[in-house]
PDB file of N, CA, C and O in Angstrom, chain B, residues numbered from 101:
ATOM      1  N   MET B 101     -45.365  19.403 -77.900  1.00  0.00           N
ATOM      2  CA  MET B 101     -46.209  18.381 -77.330  1.00  0.00           C
ATOM      3  C   MET B 101     -46.265  18.586 -75.818  1.00  0.00           C
ATOM      4  O   MET B 101     -45.226  18.680 -75.163  1.00  0.00           O
ATOM      5  N   PHE B 102     -47.455  18.655 -75.273  1.00  0.00           N
ATOM      6  CA  PHE B 102     -47.633  18.853 -73.856  1.00  0.00           C
ATOM      7  C   PHE B 102     -48.065  17.544 -73.205  1.00  0.00           C
ATOM      8  O   PHE B 102     -48.960  16.857 -73.698  1.00  0.00           O
ATOM      9  N   CYS B 103     -47.425  17.213 -72.108  1.00  0.00           N
ATOM     10  CA  CYS B 103     -47.748  15.990 -71.378  1.00  0.00           C
ATOM     11  C   CYS B 103     -48.376  16.364 -70.047  1.00  0.00           C
ATOM     12  O   CYS B 103     -47.963  17.326 -69.399  1.00  0.00           O
ATOM     13  N   LYS B 104     -49.367  15.603 -69.651  1.00  0.00           N
ATOM     14  CA  LYS B 104     -49.926  15.803 -68.324  1.00  0.00           C
ATOM     15  C   LYS B 104     -48.936  15.292 -67.295  1.00  0.00           C
ATOM     16  O   LYS B 104     -48.292  14.262 -67.494  1.00  0.00           O
ATOM     17  N   GLN B 105     -48.821  16.015 -66.204  1.00  0.00           N
ATOM     18  CA  GLN B 105     -47.937  15.576 -65.140  1.00  0.00           C
ATOM     19  C   GLN B 105     -48.787  15.144 -63.958  1.00  0.00           C
ATOM     20  O   GLN B 105     -49.778  15.788 -63.616  1.00  0.00           O
ATOM     21  N   HIS B 106     -48.383  14.048 -63.344  1.00  0.00           N
ATOM     22  CA  HIS B 106     -49.090  13.522 -62.194  1.00  0.00           C
ATOM     23  C   HIS B 106     -48.136  13.463 -61.014  1.00  0.00           C
ATOM     24  O   HIS B 106     -46.943  13.207 -61.179  1.00  0.00           O
ATOM     25  N   ASP B 107     -48.665  13.701 -59.833  1.00  0.00           N
ATOM     26  CA  ASP B 107     -47.861  13.570 -58.626  1.00  0.00           C
ATOM     27  C   ASP B 107     -48.001  12.150 -58.108  1.00  0.00           C
ATOM     28  O   ASP B 107     -49.110  11.638 -57.950  1.00  0.00           O
ATOM     29  N   LEU B 108     -46.864  11.521 -57.845  1.00  0.00           N
ATOM     30  CA  LEU B 108     -46.845  10.179 -57.309  1.00  0.00           C
ATOM     31  C   LEU B 108     -46.175  10.199 -55.949  1.00  0.00           C
ATOM     32  O   LEU B 108     -45.232  10.954 -55.713  1.00  0.00           O
ATOM     33  N   ILE B 109     -46.669   9.373 -55.077  1.00  0.00           N
ATOM     34  CA  ILE B 109     -46.028   9.221 -53.774  1.00  0.00           C
ATOM     35  C   ILE B 109     -45.243   7.921 -53.815  1.00  0.00           C
ATOM     36  O   ILE B 109     -45.811   6.830 -53.853  1.00  0.00           O
ATOM     37  N   VAL B 110     -43.913   8.065 -53.805  1.00  0.00           N
ATOM     38  CA  VAL B 110     -43.023   6.924 -53.924  1.00  0.00           C
ATOM     39  C   VAL B 110     -41.968   7.034 -52.831  1.00  0.00           C
ATOM     40  O   VAL B 110     -41.410   8.108 -52.600  1.00  0.00           O
ATOM     41  N   SER B 111     -41.700   5.928 -52.168  1.00  0.00           N
ATOM     42  CA  SER B 111     -40.673   5.943 -51.127  1.00  0.00           C
ATOM     43  C   SER B 111     -39.286   6.001 -51.767  1.00  0.00           C
ATOM     44  O   SER B 111     -39.135   5.747 -52.962  1.00  0.00           O
ATOM     45  N   ASP B 112     -38.286   6.333 -50.971  1.00  0.00           N
ATOM     46  CA  ASP B 112     -36.921   6.399 -51.483  1.00  0.00           C
ATOM     47  C   ASP B 112     -36.465   5.038 -51.992  1.00  0.00           C
ATOM     48  O   ASP B 112     -35.763   4.946 -52.999  1.00  0.00           O
ATOM     49  N   GLN B 113     -36.866   3.992 -51.296  1.00  0.00           N
ATOM     50  CA  GLN B 113     -36.482   2.641 -51.702  1.00  0.00           C
ATOM     51  C   GLN B 113     -37.139   2.269 -53.032  1.00  0.00           C
ATOM     52  O   GLN B 113     -36.496   1.685 -53.904  1.00  0.00           O
ATOM     53  N   GLU B 114     -38.405   2.602 -53.182  1.00  0.00           N
ATOM     54  CA  GLU B 114     -39.106   2.323 -54.439  1.00  0.00           C
ATOM     55  C   GLU B 114     -38.496   3.110 -55.596  1.00  0.00           C
ATOM     56  O   GLU B 114     -38.372   2.598 -56.709  1.00  0.00           O
ATOM     57  N   LEU B 115     -38.120   4.348 -55.327  1.00  0.00           N
ATOM     58  CA  LEU B 115     -37.496   5.174 -56.361  1.00  0.00           C
ATOM     59  C   LEU B 115     -36.152   4.589 -56.787  1.00  0.00           C
ATOM     60  O   LEU B 115     -35.798   4.623 -57.966  1.00  0.00           O
ATOM     61  N   ALA B 116     -35.414   4.058 -55.830  1.00  0.00           N
ATOM     62  CA  ALA B 116     -34.131   3.438 -56.148  1.00  0.00           C
ATOM     63  C   ALA B 116     -34.326   2.200 -57.019  1.00  0.00           C
ATOM     64  O   ALA B 116     -33.532   1.953 -57.926  1.00  0.00           O
ATOM     65  N   VAL B 117     -35.370   1.424 -56.753  1.00  0.00           N
ATOM     66  CA  VAL B 117     -35.666   0.241 -57.557  1.00  0.00           C
ATOM     67  C   VAL B 117     -36.048   0.653 -58.979  1.00  0.00           C
ATOM     68  O   VAL B 117     -35.593   0.047 -59.949  1.00  0.00           O
ATOM     69  N   ILE B 118     -36.878   1.677 -59.095  1.00  0.00           N
ATOM     70  CA  ILE B 118     -37.296   2.165 -60.411  1.00  0.00           C
ATOM     71  C   ILE B 118     -36.093   2.669 -61.199  1.00  0.00           C
ATOM     72  O   ILE B 118     -35.951   2.376 -62.386  1.00  0.00           O
ATOM     73  N   GLU B 119     -35.238   3.421 -60.538  1.00  0.00           N
ATOM     74  CA  GLU B 119     -34.063   3.974 -61.209  1.00  0.00           C
ATOM     75  C   GLU B 119     -33.115   2.863 -61.658  1.00  0.00           C
ATOM     76  O   GLU B 119     -32.568   2.927 -62.759  1.00  0.00           O
ATOM     77  N   ALA B 120     -32.916   1.846 -60.818  1.00  0.00           N
ATOM     78  CA  ALA B 120     -32.053   0.718 -61.187  1.00  0.00           C
ATOM     79  C   ALA B 120     -32.641  -0.042 -62.376  1.00  0.00           C
ATOM     80  O   ALA B 120     -31.907  -0.466 -63.268  1.00  0.00           O
ATOM     81  N   ALA B 121     -33.960  -0.212 -62.387  1.00  0.00           N
ATOM     82  CA  ALA B 121     -34.614  -0.908 -63.499  1.00  0.00           C
ATOM     83  C   ALA B 121     -34.462  -0.117 -64.802  1.00  0.00           C
ATOM     84  O   ALA B 121     -34.260  -0.699 -65.867  1.00  0.00           O
ATOM     85  N   LEU B 122     -34.560   1.203 -64.711  1.00  0.00           N
ATOM     86  CA  LEU B 122     -34.385   2.026 -65.906  1.00  0.00           C
ATOM     87  C   LEU B 122     -32.951   1.975 -66.423  1.00  0.00           C
ATOM     88  O   LEU B 122     -32.725   1.994 -67.633  1.00  0.00           O
ATOM     89  N   HIS B 123     -31.979   1.909 -65.507  1.00  0.00           N
ATOM     90  CA  HIS B 123     -30.589   1.775 -65.934  1.00  0.00           C
ATOM     91  C   HIS B 123     -30.376   0.439 -66.646  1.00  0.00           C
ATOM     92  O   HIS B 123     -29.696   0.377 -67.670  1.00  0.00           O
ATOM     93  N   THR B 124     -30.962  -0.627 -66.098  1.00  0.00           N
ATOM     94  CA  THR B 124     -30.861  -1.936 -66.735  1.00  0.00           C
ATOM     95  C   THR B 124     -31.516  -1.912 -68.109  1.00  0.00           C
ATOM     96  O   THR B 124     -30.970  -2.441 -69.078  1.00  0.00           O
ATOM     97  N   GLN B 125     -32.691  -1.294 -68.186  1.00  0.00           N
ATOM     98  CA  GLN B 125     -33.398  -1.202 -69.465  1.00  0.00           C
ATOM     99  C   GLN B 125     -32.594  -0.410 -70.487  1.00  0.00           C
ATOM    100  O   GLN B 125     -32.586  -0.749 -71.670  1.00  0.00           O
ATOM    101  N   SER B 126     -31.923   0.636 -70.039  1.00  0.00           N
ATOM    102  CA  SER B 126     -31.136   1.443 -70.975  1.00  0.00           C
ATOM    103  C   SER B 126     -29.951   0.641 -71.511  1.00  0.00           C
ATOM    104  O   SER B 126     -29.569   0.810 -72.670  1.00  0.00           O
ATOM    105  N   LYS B 127     -29.362  -0.231 -70.684  1.00  0.00           N
ATOM    106  CA  LYS B 127     -28.266  -1.069 -71.164  1.00  0.00           C
ATOM    107  C   LYS B 127     -28.757  -2.057 -72.220  1.00  0.00           C
ATOM    108  O   LYS B 127     -28.093  -2.273 -73.234  1.00  0.00           O
ATOM    109  N   ILE B 128     -29.920  -2.651 -71.978  1.00  0.00           N
ATOM    110  CA  ILE B 128     -30.504  -3.586 -72.943  1.00  0.00           C
ATOM    111  C   ILE B 128     -30.814  -2.875 -74.253  1.00  0.00           C
ATOM    112  O   ILE B 128     -30.494  -3.371 -75.333  1.00  0.00           O
ATOM    113  N   LEU B 129     -31.441  -1.707 -74.146  1.00  0.00           N
ATOM    114  CA  LEU B 129     -31.787  -0.953 -75.345  1.00  0.00           C
ATOM    115  C   LEU B 129     -30.553  -0.481 -76.099  1.00  0.00           C
ATOM    116  O   LEU B 129     -30.568  -0.394 -77.327  1.00  0.00           O
ATOM    117  N   ASP B 130     -29.486  -0.176 -75.371  1.00  0.00           N
ATOM    118  CA  ASP B 130     -28.254   0.254 -76.009  1.00  0.00           C
ATOM    119  C   ASP B 130     -27.681  -0.863 -76.881  1.00  0.00           C
ATOM    120  O   ASP B 130     -27.215  -0.611 -77.992  1.00  0.00           O
ATOM    121  N   VAL B 131     -27.717  -2.095 -76.375  1.00  0.00           N
ATOM    122  CA  VAL B 131     -27.239  -3.241 -77.154  1.00  0.00           C
ATOM    123  C   VAL B 131     -28.111  -3.433 -78.395  1.00  0.00           C
ATOM    124  O   VAL B 131     -27.599  -3.665 -79.490  1.00  0.00           O
ATOM    125  N   GLN B 132     -29.428  -3.336 -78.217  1.00  0.00           N
ATOM    126  CA  GLN B 132     -30.333  -3.504 -79.343  1.00  0.00           C
ATOM    127  C   GLN B 132     -30.152  -2.394 -80.380  1.00  0.00           C
ATOM    128  O   GLN B 132     -30.197  -2.642 -81.585  1.00  0.00           O
ATOM    129  N   ALA B 133     -29.948  -1.167 -79.893  1.00  0.00           N
ATOM    130  CA  ALA B 133     -29.760  -0.037 -80.803  1.00  0.00           C
ATOM    131  C   ALA B 133     -28.447  -0.160 -81.561  1.00  0.00           C
ATOM    132  O   ALA B 133     -28.365   0.194 -82.737  1.00  0.00           O
ATOM    133  N   SER B 134     -27.420  -0.662 -80.885  1.00  0.00           N
ATOM    134  CA  SER B 134     -26.133  -0.825 -81.574  1.00  0.00           C
ATOM    135  C   SER B 134     -26.208  -1.915 -82.642  1.00  0.00           C
ATOM    136  O   SER B 134     -25.386  -1.949 -83.557  1.00  0.00           O
ATOM    137  N   ALA B 135     -27.200  -2.808 -82.523  1.00  0.00           N
ATOM    138  CA  ALA B 135     -27.412  -3.833 -83.538  1.00  0.00           C
ATOM    139  C   ALA B 135     -28.224  -3.292 -84.713  1.00  0.00           C
ATOM    140  O   ALA B 135     -28.425  -3.995 -85.704  1.00  0.00           O
ATOM    141  N   GLY B 136     -28.688  -2.051 -84.609  1.00  0.00           N
ATOM    142  CA  GLY B 136     -29.359  -1.416 -85.734  1.00  0.00           C
ATOM    143  C   GLY B 136     -30.844  -1.183 -85.574  1.00  0.00           C
ATOM    144  O   GLY B 136     -31.502  -0.762 -86.526  1.00  0.00           O
ATOM    145  N   SER B 137     -31.388  -1.441 -84.415  1.00  0.00           N
ATOM    146  CA  SER B 137     -32.821  -1.252 -84.205  1.00  0.00           C
ATOM    147  C   SER B 137     -33.136   0.229 -83.974  1.00  0.00           C
ATOM    148  O   SER B 137     -32.708   0.820 -82.983  1.00  0.00           O
ATOM    149  N   THR B 138     -33.882   0.807 -84.896  1.00  0.00           N
ATOM    150  CA  THR B 138     -34.254   2.220 -84.734  1.00  0.00           C
ATOM    151  C   THR B 138     -35.314   2.389 -83.657  1.00  0.00           C
ATOM    152  O   THR B 138     -35.361   3.420 -82.986  1.00  0.00           O
ATOM    153  N   ALA B 139     -36.167   1.381 -83.489  1.00  0.00           N
ATOM    154  CA  ALA B 139     -37.176   1.445 -82.422  1.00  0.00           C
ATOM    155  C   ALA B 139     -36.496   1.440 -81.055  1.00  0.00           C
ATOM    156  O   ALA B 139     -36.908   2.163 -80.148  1.00  0.00           O
ATOM    157  N   ALA B 140     -35.453   0.619 -80.912  1.00  0.00           N
ATOM    158  CA  ALA B 140     -34.710   0.575 -79.648  1.00  0.00           C
ATOM    159  C   ALA B 140     -34.003   1.895 -79.395  1.00  0.00           C
ATOM    160  O   ALA B 140     -33.932   2.350 -78.254  1.00  0.00           O
ATOM    161  N   ARG B 141     -33.474   2.520 -80.454  1.00  0.00           N
ATOM    162  CA  ARG B 141     -32.787   3.805 -80.305  1.00  0.00           C
ATOM    163  C   ARG B 141     -33.739   4.879 -79.800  1.00  0.00           C
ATOM    164  O   ARG B 141     -33.386   5.646 -78.904  1.00  0.00           O
ATOM    165  N   SER B 142     -34.941   4.944 -80.362  1.00  0.00           N
ATOM    166  CA  SER B 142     -35.892   5.966 -79.917  1.00  0.00           C
ATOM    167  C   SER B 142     -36.374   5.678 -78.493  1.00  0.00           C
ATOM    168  O   SER B 142     -36.565   6.602 -77.702  1.00  0.00           O
ATOM    169  N   ARG B 143     -36.569   4.408 -78.171  1.00  0.00           N
ATOM    170  CA  ARG B 143     -36.980   4.048 -76.804  1.00  0.00           C
ATOM    171  C   ARG B 143     -35.859   4.355 -75.810  1.00  0.00           C
ATOM    172  O   ARG B 143     -36.116   4.802 -74.692  1.00  0.00           O
ATOM    173  N   LEU B 144     -34.611   4.111 -76.228  1.00  0.00           N
ATOM    174  CA  LEU B 144     -33.459   4.423 -75.380  1.00  0.00           C
ATOM    175  C   LEU B 144     -33.402   5.916 -75.078  1.00  0.00           C
ATOM    176  O   LEU B 144     -33.116   6.309 -73.947  1.00  0.00           O
ATOM    177  N   ASN B 145     -33.669   6.743 -76.070  1.00  0.00           N
ATOM    178  CA  ASN B 145     -33.690   8.185 -75.843  1.00  0.00           C
ATOM    179  C   ASN B 145     -34.762   8.578 -74.839  1.00  0.00           C
ATOM    180  O   ASN B 145     -34.542   9.462 -74.011  1.00  0.00           O
ATOM    181  N   GLU B 146     -35.921   7.930 -74.905  1.00  0.00           N
ATOM    182  CA  GLU B 146     -36.993   8.208 -73.947  1.00  0.00           C
ATOM    183  C   GLU B 146     -36.585   7.808 -72.528  1.00  0.00           C
ATOM    184  O   GLU B 146     -36.831   8.544 -71.573  1.00  0.00           O
ATOM    185  N   VAL B 147     -35.964   6.643 -72.401  1.00  0.00           N
ATOM    186  CA  VAL B 147     -35.532   6.166 -71.081  1.00  0.00           C
ATOM    187  C   VAL B 147     -34.462   7.100 -70.509  1.00  0.00           C
ATOM    188  O   VAL B 147     -34.472   7.400 -69.315  1.00  0.00           O
ATOM    189  N   LYS B 148     -33.546   7.554 -71.357  1.00  0.00           N
ATOM    190  CA  LYS B 148     -32.508   8.476 -70.887  1.00  0.00           C
ATOM    191  C   LYS B 148     -33.103   9.801 -70.421  1.00  0.00           C
ATOM    192  O   LYS B 148     -32.622  10.394 -69.456  1.00  0.00           O
ATOM    193  N   LYS B 149     -34.143  10.264 -71.101  1.00  0.00           N
ATOM    194  CA  LYS B 149     -34.812  11.502 -70.673  1.00  0.00           C
ATOM    195  C   LYS B 149     -35.452  11.325 -69.304  1.00  0.00           C
ATOM    196  O   LYS B 149     -35.381  12.216 -68.458  1.00  0.00           O
ATOM    197  N   VAL B 150     -36.074  10.176 -69.089  1.00  0.00           N
ATOM    198  CA  VAL B 150     -36.701   9.902 -67.791  1.00  0.00           C
ATOM    199  C   VAL B 150     -35.641   9.822 -66.700  1.00  0.00           C
ATOM    200  O   VAL B 150     -35.838  10.361 -65.611  1.00  0.00           O
ATOM    201  N   LEU B 151     -34.522   9.160 -66.972  1.00  0.00           N
ATOM    202  CA  LEU B 151     -33.439   9.077 -65.989  1.00  0.00           C
ATOM    203  C   LEU B 151     -32.874  10.456 -65.661  1.00  0.00           C
ATOM    204  O   LEU B 151     -32.567  10.746 -64.505  1.00  0.00           O
ATOM    205  N   ALA B 152     -32.738  11.296 -66.668  1.00  0.00           N
ATOM    206  CA  ALA B 152     -32.244  12.662 -66.430  1.00  0.00           C
ATOM    207  C   ALA B 152     -33.239  13.452 -65.591  1.00  0.00           C
ATOM    208  O   ALA B 152     -32.848  14.218 -64.710  1.00  0.00           O
ATOM    209  N   SER B 153     -34.527  13.263 -65.867  1.00  0.00           N
ATOM    210  CA  SER B 153     -35.557  13.940 -65.100  1.00  0.00           C
ATOM    211  C   SER B 153     -35.548  13.485 -63.639  1.00  0.00           C
ATOM    212  O   SER B 153     -35.702  14.295 -62.725  1.00  0.00           O
ATOM    213  N   LEU B 154     -35.366  12.187 -63.436  1.00  0.00           N
ATOM    214  CA  LEU B 154     -35.291  11.664 -62.068  1.00  0.00           C
ATOM    215  C   LEU B 154     -34.078  12.229 -61.334  1.00  0.00           C
ATOM    216  O   LEU B 154     -34.162  12.576 -60.156  1.00  0.00           O
ATOM    217  N   ALA B 155     -32.964  12.316 -62.028  1.00  0.00           N
ATOM    218  CA  ALA B 155     -31.752  12.842 -61.403  1.00  0.00           C
ATOM    219  C   ALA B 155     -31.925  14.302 -60.984  1.00  0.00           C
ATOM    220  O   ALA B 155     -31.422  14.715 -59.939  1.00  0.00           O
ATOM    221  N   GLN B 156     -32.636  15.078 -61.798  1.00  0.00           N
ATOM    222  CA  GLN B 156     -32.858  16.484 -61.470  1.00  0.00           C
ATOM    223  C   GLN B 156     -33.815  16.652 -60.306  1.00  0.00           C
ATOM    224  O   GLN B 156     -33.666  17.579 -59.509  1.00  0.00           O
ATOM    225  N   GLN B 157     -34.794  15.768 -60.199  1.00  0.00           N
ATOM    226  CA  GLN B 157     -35.820  15.899 -59.176  1.00  0.00           C
ATOM    227  C   GLN B 157     -35.466  15.200 -57.874  1.00  0.00           C
ATOM    228  O   GLN B 157     -36.156  15.368 -56.868  1.00  0.00           O
ATOM    229  N   LYS B 158     -34.396  14.417 -57.887  1.00  0.00           N
ATOM    230  CA  LYS B 158     -34.011  13.686 -56.693  1.00  0.00           C
ATOM    231  C   LYS B 158     -33.561  14.669 -55.619  1.00  0.00           C
ATOM    232  O   LYS B 158     -32.743  15.548 -55.890  1.00  0.00           O
ATOM    233  N   PRO B 159     -34.083  14.531 -54.411  1.00  0.00           N
ATOM    234  CA  PRO B 159     -33.659  15.456 -53.346  1.00  0.00           C
ATOM    235  C   PRO B 159     -32.198  15.210 -52.983  1.00  0.00           C
ATOM    236  O   PRO B 159     -31.725  14.074 -52.961  1.00  0.00           O
ATOM    237  N   THR B 160     -31.501  16.304 -52.700  1.00  0.00           N
ATOM    238  CA  THR B 160     -30.101  16.193 -52.309  1.00  0.00           C
ATOM    239  C   THR B 160     -30.013  16.043 -50.804  1.00  0.00           C
ATOM    240  O   THR B 160     -30.923  16.434 -50.073  1.00  0.00           O
ATOM    241  N   GLU B 161     -28.905  15.472 -50.350  1.00  0.00           N
ATOM    242  CA  GLU B 161     -28.706  15.312 -48.912  1.00  0.00           C
ATOM    243  C   GLU B 161     -28.479  16.682 -48.276  1.00  0.00           C
ATOM    244  O   GLU B 161     -27.797  17.538 -48.839  1.00  0.00           O
ATOM    245  N   GLN B 162     -29.058  16.869 -47.103  1.00  0.00           N
ATOM    246  CA  GLN B 162     -28.882  18.131 -46.410  1.00  0.00           C
ATOM    247  C   GLN B 162     -27.458  18.276 -45.879  1.00  0.00           C
ATOM    248  O   GLN B 162     -26.856  19.342 -46.005  1.00  0.00           O
ATOM    249  N   ASN B 163     -26.920  17.216 -45.290  1.00  0.00           N
ATOM    250  CA  ASN B 163     -25.572  17.235 -44.740  1.00  0.00           C
ATOM    251  C   ASN B 163     -24.760  16.123 -45.384  1.00  0.00           C
ATOM    252  O   ASN B 163     -24.652  15.032 -44.824  1.00  0.00           O
ATOM    253  N   PRO B 164     -24.193  16.383 -46.544  1.00  0.00           N
ATOM    254  CA  PRO B 164     -23.411  15.323 -47.184  1.00  0.00           C
ATOM    255  C   PRO B 164     -22.198  14.969 -46.338  1.00  0.00           C
ATOM    256  O   PRO B 164     -21.595  15.838 -45.709  1.00  0.00           O
ATOM    257  N   ARG B 165     -21.850  13.705 -46.325  1.00  0.00           N
ATOM    258  CA  ARG B 165     -20.697  13.261 -45.539  1.00  0.00           C
ATOM    259  C   ARG B 165     -19.427  13.808 -46.168  1.00  0.00           C
ATOM    260  O   ARG B 165     -19.248  13.778 -47.385  1.00  0.00           O
ATOM    261  N   ARG B 166     -18.575  14.294 -45.328  1.00  0.00           N
ATOM    262  CA  ARG B 166     -17.302  14.799 -45.829  1.00  0.00           C
ATOM    263  C   ARG B 166     -16.343  13.630 -45.930  1.00  0.00           C
ATOM    264  O   ARG B 166     -16.239  12.805 -45.022  1.00  0.00           O
ATOM    265  N   ARG B 167     -15.654  13.577 -47.036  1.00  0.00           N
ATOM    266  CA  ARG B 167     -14.689  12.515 -47.239  1.00  0.00           C
ATOM    267  C   ARG B 167     -13.359  12.934 -46.648  1.00  0.00           C
ATOM    268  O   ARG B 167     -12.922  14.073 -46.808  1.00  0.00           O
ATOM    269  N   TRP B 168     -12.730  12.008 -45.969  1.00  0.00           N
ATOM    270  CA  TRP B 168     -11.433  12.268 -45.378  1.00  0.00           C
ATOM    271  C   TRP B 168     -10.396  12.131 -46.465  1.00  0.00           C
ATOM    272  O   TRP B 168     -10.289  11.069 -47.080  1.00  0.00           O
ATOM    273  N   ARG B 169      -9.646  13.150 -46.715  1.00  0.00           N
ATOM    274  CA  ARG B 169      -8.668  13.146 -47.802  1.00  0.00           C
ATOM    275  C   ARG B 169      -7.250  13.319 -47.273  1.00  0.00           C
ATOM    276  O   ARG B 169      -6.561  14.262 -47.663  1.00  0.00           O
ATOM    277  N   GLY B 170      -6.828  12.482 -46.448  1.00  0.00           N
ATOM    278  CA  GLY B 170      -5.456  12.537 -45.965  1.00  0.00           C
ATOM    279  C   GLY B 170      -5.280  13.509 -44.807  1.00  0.00           C
ATOM    280  O   GLY B 170      -6.226  13.826 -44.086  1.00  0.00           O
ATOM    281  N   PHE B 171      -4.087  13.957 -44.653  1.00  0.00           N
ATOM    282  CA  PHE B 171      -3.753  14.848 -43.554  1.00  0.00           C
ATOM    283  C   PHE B 171      -3.965  16.296 -43.973  1.00  0.00           C
ATOM    284  O   PHE B 171      -3.376  16.739 -44.959  1.00  0.00           O
ATOM    285  N   PRO B 172      -4.790  17.041 -43.252  1.00  0.00           N
ATOM    286  CA  PRO B 172      -5.127  18.398 -43.684  1.00  0.00           C
ATOM    287  C   PRO B 172      -3.946  19.362 -43.667  1.00  0.00           C
ATOM    288  O   PRO B 172      -3.934  20.336 -44.419  1.00  0.00           O
ATOM    289  N   TRP B 173      -2.953  19.103 -42.820  1.00  0.00           N
ATOM    290  CA  TRP B 173      -1.847  20.035 -42.729  1.00  0.00           C
ATOM    291  C   TRP B 173      -0.812  19.826 -43.840  1.00  0.00           C
ATOM    292  O   TRP B 173       0.062  20.671 -44.033  1.00  0.00           O
ATOM    293  N   VAL B 174      -0.900  18.726 -44.561  1.00  0.00           N
ATOM    294  CA  VAL B 174       0.091  18.456 -45.605  1.00  0.00           C
ATOM    295  C   VAL B 174      -0.010  19.488 -46.729  1.00  0.00           C
ATOM    296  O   VAL B 174       1.008  19.926 -47.265  1.00  0.00           O
ATOM    297  N   GLY B 175      -1.207  19.866 -47.077  1.00  0.00           N
ATOM    298  CA  GLY B 175      -1.392  20.830 -48.149  1.00  0.00           C
ATOM    299  C   GLY B 175      -0.886  22.206 -47.774  1.00  0.00           C
ATOM    300  O   GLY B 175      -0.525  22.995 -48.647  1.00  0.00           O
ATOM    301  N   ARG B 176      -0.856  22.505 -46.483  1.00  0.00           N
ATOM    302  CA  ARG B 176      -0.444  23.830 -46.015  1.00  0.00           C
ATOM    303  C   ARG B 176       1.015  23.884 -45.597  1.00  0.00           C
ATOM    304  O   ARG B 176       1.550  24.965 -45.350  1.00  0.00           O
ATOM    305  N   ALA B 177       1.658  22.740 -45.516  1.00  0.00           N
ATOM    306  CA  ALA B 177       3.058  22.714 -45.049  1.00  0.00           C
ATOM    307  C   ALA B 177       3.961  23.301 -46.116  1.00  0.00           C
ATOM    308  O   ALA B 177       3.751  23.089 -47.311  1.00  0.00           O
ATOM    309  N   ARG B 178       4.947  24.025 -45.683  1.00  0.00           N
ATOM    310  CA  ARG B 178       5.935  24.578 -46.595  1.00  0.00           C
ATOM    311  C   ARG B 178       7.245  23.811 -46.422  1.00  0.00           C
ATOM    312  O   ARG B 178       7.677  23.474 -45.320  1.00  0.00           O
ATOM    313  N   LEU B 179       7.821  23.571 -47.532  1.00  0.00           N
ATOM    314  CA  LEU B 179       9.121  22.892 -47.484  1.00  0.00           C
ATOM    315  C   LEU B 179      10.214  23.932 -47.379  1.00  0.00           C
ATOM    316  O   LEU B 179      10.249  24.908 -48.128  1.00  0.00           O
ATOM    317  N   SER B 180      11.103  23.700 -46.435  1.00  0.00           N
ATOM    318  CA  SER B 180      12.231  24.652 -46.323  1.00  0.00           C
ATOM    319  C   SER B 180      13.343  24.180 -47.216  1.00  0.00           C
ATOM    320  O   SER B 180      13.656  22.990 -47.263  1.00  0.00           O
ATOM    321  N   GLY B 181      13.937  25.104 -47.921  1.00  0.00           N
ATOM    322  CA  GLY B 181      14.910  24.704 -48.917  1.00  0.00           C
ATOM    323  C   GLY B 181      16.245  25.070 -48.558  1.00  0.00           C
ATOM    324  O   GLY B 181      17.182  24.796 -49.307  1.00  0.00           O
TER     325      GLY B 181
END
């Protein structure tokens, strides 16, 4: 099955709202699917595919912040025995 693809211009804030709404929808559908709804299960699979697609297409940060993980010399220190 081939789907037409369209280019959309969406701001980062709008994309975050859309992604949060899809996460909420997936939680709702998960509850419905666990209750036995096959329609909810198939819709949940579609929503998960869209979320995965968004995650792949999301631009990565150019300079990710480095996390401070303690004292850098501790890992290199040798204990004298």
